[in-house]
N, C-alpha and C positions, 0 to 999 in steps of 0.2 A: 476367460469369462468376460463377457461384455459388461461394463459398468454403466448403469443407467442412473439418471438424476431425477429427483423428485423434490417437491416444494416442502420447506420447513413448516408450512401451514396446511399441508395435506390436500390442496386443490390440484385439479388437473391430472393428467396421465403422466407416467414416467416418460422421460425423453432421453435421447442419446446425448453424448457429450457435445457433439457439433450443434445439436438443436439448442442445448442449454446455453452454449456460447452465443449463439445468434439471438436468443431471447433476452439474455442478460438477467431478467427478473421474471419470476413466474407470474401467470395471469392473476393469481390471488394475492399478489404482493409479497409472497414469500421468496426465500432465497433457494437456489438449487443446491442440493447436496447429493453426494454419491450414495447409492444404496448400500455400499460397504466401503470401508477404507482398505485398499489393497495392501498387502505386505510386500516389502522390498524382495525382489527375486534374484538379486545379485548380492554377494557377500561384500563386506566393507573392503576386504582386500582387493576384490575385483574392481570395485568402484574407485578405489584409491589409485588405480593405474590408468584411469580414464581422464580425458579432458573435460572441461565444463560442459561442452556441447554433448559429449557422450553420456555424461551423468544425466543431463537434461532429458535425453531420449529415454534412458532407463527408468526414470521417475515418471515422466509424462505419459509414456505408453500405457502405464498401468491405469491411468485415469481417463485418457482420451482414446478409449479402446475402439472407437469406430473410425479413427484416422488410420490410414495404412502406414506402414513403415516409411515408405518413400515420402508420403505427404508430411508426416511429422518431422522427419529429418530435414526436409526442404524448409519447413517453417523455422526450425532451429538454426539451420545454416544462415538463413537470411537475417535472423534476429541478432545472433551473437557473433558479429563480424567486426570490421574495422571501426564501427561506431563506438566501440569501447576502446579506451586508451591504454588498456593493459591486456595482454594475451590471456592472462589468467582469468579475466572477466570479473571475478570476485575474490581479490587477494585478502589474506589475513595479516594484520599487523599486531605485533605483541607490544603491550604497554602496561606497566604496573601489574604484571602477572595475569592479565586477561588478553583474549584474542579478539581484536576488533575486525569484524567481517565487513570490509569496505564494499558497499553496494552502490557506490556513486561514481563509477567509472564510465557510465554510459553518456549518451548525447546530451542529457539535461542535468547531469551531475546529482541525481537523486535516485534512491532505490526503486522508484516507480519504473525506471527504465528497464529493470530486470524482467518485468512482466509486460510492460507496454511496448517493448521492442518486438515481442513475438505476437501479441494479441491481434494486430491487424492481419498478419499472415494466417493465424488460426481462423480468424473470422471470415476472410475471403475464401479460404479452403472449405470452411463449413458451409458457406453460401453455395459454393459449387456442388458440394456433396448433396445438399438439400434442394438443389435446382431452384434457388431463390433468384428471381429476376428483379425484385424491387431494389431500389437504392437504399443502402443501410445508413440510417441517421444515428450517429453516436451522440448521446446526450449525457453530459457529465457535469457533476458538481465537484469542485476542488477546494481544498484548504491550502493549496499552493503548489504542490509538486505534481499531482496526477494530471492537472490541466496541461502543463507544458509537455510532459512526457506523452500524453495521449495525442496532443496536437502534432508533435514531432513524428509520432507513429503513423497517423492517418492523413496528414497533409499531402495532398496531391494523389492520394490513393483512389484510383478509378472505382466508381460504384459506391462511394461513401461520402458522407458529409459529417462534420463534427461541430458540435456546439458546446462550449465550455462556459459555465457560470462560476464566478469566484466572488468572495466577499471583498468589496471595493477597498476597504481599509483594513483588511485582515490578512494580508500576505506581505512578504518582504518586498522592498523595491526591486530587487533583482528578480524575484519570482514573478512579479507583475510585468516587468519589462520583457522577460522571456516570453510571456504569453502574448502581450499586446503587439509584439513585433513579428508574430508568426505569419509567415507567408502561406499562400494557398487559397485558391478561389472556393474551396470546399470547407473553409474554416470560419468560425465565428466565435469571438470571445466577448463576454459580457460581464461587467462588474455590477453586482447587485448591492443595493443599500440594505445591508443586513449582515449576519454572520454565516459561517459555513453551514450550520444546522438549518438555517433558512433556505440556503441554496439546495441542500440535500433533500429537504422536505419538498421543495418546489419541484425538483426533478422527479421524485417518487410520485407526486400528484399527476404530473404530466404522463408518466408511464402508465398510470392506472386509469387514465381518461379514455374510456372506450370510444366515445364519440370522436375524439381527436384521432385515435388510432384508425378508426374506420375511414375518416376523411383522408388521412395520409395514405392508406392502402389504395384508395381510388386514384390518388395522384402518383402511385408507384413508389411510395416510401414505407419503410418500417423502422421502428426504433430498436436500438440495442445500447448497451452501456459499456463504458470503459472503466467505470468505478470498480473498486475492489469487491463489490457485490457480484461481479461477473466471475463465474467459475474459471473462465479463460485467463483471469488474472491470478486467482488464488493458486491454481496448480503450478504455474511456473515459479511461484515464490517458494514452494516446498523444496524445489531443486537446490537452492543455495545453502540450505541447512544440511542437506545430505552431502553436498559437495564439501562444505566446511569440515564436517566430521571426517570424511574420507581423507581430506587434505591433512588434517591434524594427525591422523593415523599414518599416512604416508611419510610425514616428516618426523615420525617417532615421538611425537609429543603426547600421544595417548596410546594405550594398549587397545587391541580389538575388544569390543564389548564394554570398555570403560565408559561410565556415565559422565556426561558433561551437563552443565547448566547453560541456558540460553536467556539472554536479556534483550528485550525489545522495547524501544520507545514507542508508545502505543496511543493511537487516536481512534481510528475507525475499526481496529481490532483485526484487520486482515493479515498483517504481517506476523503477528504472534499466533494467529490461528493456523497459518501455514506451518509454523514450528510444531504446533500441537498435532497437526496431521502427520508431520514427519515422525514424531514420537510414536504415534499410533500405527505407523507403518513398520515399526521395529527399530527406528534409530534410537540409540541409547541416550536419551535425554532424561535427566532427573527432574529438575525444576524449570518451569517456564516463568521467568521473572518479568512481570508486566510493569513498565515504568511510565508514570503519568507526570504531567506538569501540573500547574495550579488548577487546571480543569480536571480534577481528580475523580471523576465519576466512576471510572473503572476501579481505582483503588478502593473507593468506598464500597463498590459492589462486591469485590472479592473479599473485603473485610467483613461485610454485614449480610450479604445476600440480598440487599436492597439496591435496586437500580433507580436512581432519582435524578432526573435532568432538571428539576425545578430549583435552579440555583443561578447565581450571577455567572455570566459568560465572561471569562477573563482573556483579554488579548495579551499574549505572552511573547517572549523572544523565541519560542519554538512553535510558530504559528500552524505548522502542519498537524499539530496535536491539539489545536484549539477546537475541540469537538465535545459535545455533550450527548449526542446520539450516535453511539458506536454501532453502525449497521451490521457489521460482521459478527457481533456478539450473538445475534439471533441463531447463527449456526451452532454456537456452543450451547446456547439455551436448549435447542432441539436435542443435542447430544446428552446433556445432563438430565433432560426430561425423559430419557430412555427411548427416544424416537416417537414420543407422544405429540403428534402434530397439533391435536386439539388444544393441548396444554400450552404449547408454544404460541399458537395463534391467539389464545386468550391473553397471554402475557403481553404480546405485541399490541393487541387491541387496547389493553390497559395503559400501556406506555403512550399510545397515540392519544388516548382520551384524557388520562390523568397526569402523564409525564413521569410515571413511576410504576414499578412493580416489585414484588418480593417473591423470591423462589422459595420452595419448601426446604426443610432441613435435609431431606434425602438428596435433593438436587445440590444443595450447598456442599454436602459431603463429597460430591464428585468433582469439586473444584480444587482438590488438594494438590494437583499437579502445578497449580499456579500460586505465585506469591506476588502481591501487589504493594507498591509504595509510590511515593511521588517526590519530586524535587521542585523547590521554589525557584524563582528566577535568580535570586541571589546565590542559591546553592548551585544552580546551573553555571553561572558565571565563575564561581569559585572553582568548579571542577575543570572548566576550560583552562583557567590560569594554572591550577595545580598540575594538571597533566602536562602542560607545556613546560613548566618550570622543572618538573621532575624528570620528564622523558624527552622533551623536545618534540612531542607529538601534538598536533593541533586538530581538534575535533569541532564539529558544528554544535549548535545549541541542542538539537534533538538527541544526538549521540551523547551529549553531556548529561542530559536528563537520565539516560540509561546508565551511564557510568556512575552518576551520583547515587541512583537507586541501588545499583549493584554494591556499592560501598556500604550502604545502609544494610543491605541483605547480609553481607558477610559479618558485619558488626553484630547484627541481631541474632544470627544463627550459628556463626562459626563455621559454616559450610565453605570449604575452600576447594571444591571440585574445580577442575579445569572449566573455564567459562568462555563462551562466545558472546560477544556484544554486537548486536546489529548496528552498524554505523550507516545511518540511512541517508545522509546528505553530505556533500562537500562543505567544508567551512567557508568556501568562497561564495556559497549561496546565501550566506547570512553574515556578510563581512562586517557590518556595523556592530552587531551584537558580539561577534567573536573578538573584534579588535578592542571594543570597549571592555570586554572581560579581560583581555590580555594586559592592557595598560591602565585600566581603571578610570579612564577619563572619557568625557564626551568629545567628539570631534566635529569640526565643520566641513570636513572633506566629504565628497559624495561617495556613494557606495562603490562605484566602479574605481574611483581613486583609491579607496580603502583596499580594494582587491590587490592593487599594486603593492601597497604597504604590507599586506598579509603575505604576499608572495616573497617579499624580502625577508620577512620575519620567519616564515616557515621553511624558507629555502626550497620552495617548489614552484614550478611555473604556473601562471594563471591559466586555468582550464580553457579549452577552446570554446566551451559554451558561454563563458563570460566575454571572451574577446569578440565573439560574434554579435553581441548585443550593444557593444560600446556606442556605435554610431548608427544603429539600426533604426529604420523609420517606424514610427508608431502607426500601425495599420488598423488596430481595433480600439476605438474610443467609446464604445457603447456602454451605457449604464441603464439600469432600470430598477424599479421597486421589485421586491420579491414576489408580489402578487401579480406582476406583469410578465413573468417569465414565459408563460404559455403564449402570450401574444407575440413575444419576441421570436419564439420558435415558428409560429404561424407565418410571420412576416418573412423570415429567412427562407422558409420553404415555399412561400407563395401559395398558401392554402387558406 
């Protein structure tokens, strides 16, 4: 059966998977969701005997039903290749009785590579299927990791341009250097004076600007998105949860059908939403543990049913989670509203106008799959230090938020099911925060020098992604106010 996609806000006609990938966002501002969540059609035993690439095909074929087998397998083959520094693609590391799903072995050492390695191939295939002759302009806001992963995926790709906006003082030095040293005539990186939510709001405004869209069309351009709002990013993320479960079964760590818990450090809600989709495909997941940092808007929502972004924005040591408007939550809101697009649209309008909304008791009752909690920056640092001292295992700040919240969950509930923790970035991406957590002191060394110190301490080589930027030339030094983002786009495209 062909899976079609429609807007969470009810506007427009249903579209195919390839059309949804090309559009990125529905014309009414809503997010594309499948008309049904398909069930896994292979047993866990069958999946356990497959490579990552083979599991990817079995999961993605169910959602991207207008892609032929050859088209989809070609995209997968090009994505999950030697760019990853491990043949397994997403290995599991056991520490303190939990399984850390390492999603950072790609080209930019963050979990965004898992989806952004394949998105350009899906997008170009989709363009061909839909006879698109326009040049595709990827417009993206990033809290740190999406930007570089998207740039790496689209740089030099014929028929595309990519523009990335990031908060100038809201990412780690290594995250910033990865972006501003990106080569490629089709790339533009801009630091905005504001936070991630300002960048994300600006991108959404540009997407919904019909006058700009019309002018772009006349010049042979059309927008799409590499943010996690694009269904072409969400679907590949489902894969690694299915793969992780199958791997645990293969290694005899769980029995077939045994339920596990999944912990995800969460900002924009896309990664944990992928786990939710995997659960609803039939994967035996019991609880989805949503881990927040000091920007704990999701924890408060899951606790109270009230989403309220009207609060101070905190810059933390886990900057990719420094988000107060979690865009992908809209897909869950649509789900718990029973597919009522009008109700979802009204709540999103209230969020845009008042900065808050409250779901009904009936909707809140449908959130029982989720558990939410948060970790302070002190708790995050303590977790990095404790895990290293107890196990010799070094994790980054985002993974540490998840680990700290998981510890709270076990203490609070006594639930000791086997648990997978999404390890979303290499500790080398946040060397200063990690090293300060490990030795408890501030240091005058630069972030790249600290990478060498971390390598000695953790007894692992410095990743290729770090070596590549040591002496790389700064190519993008553009900055702008948040309200000038549209003008920056116009100038880059010459319209």
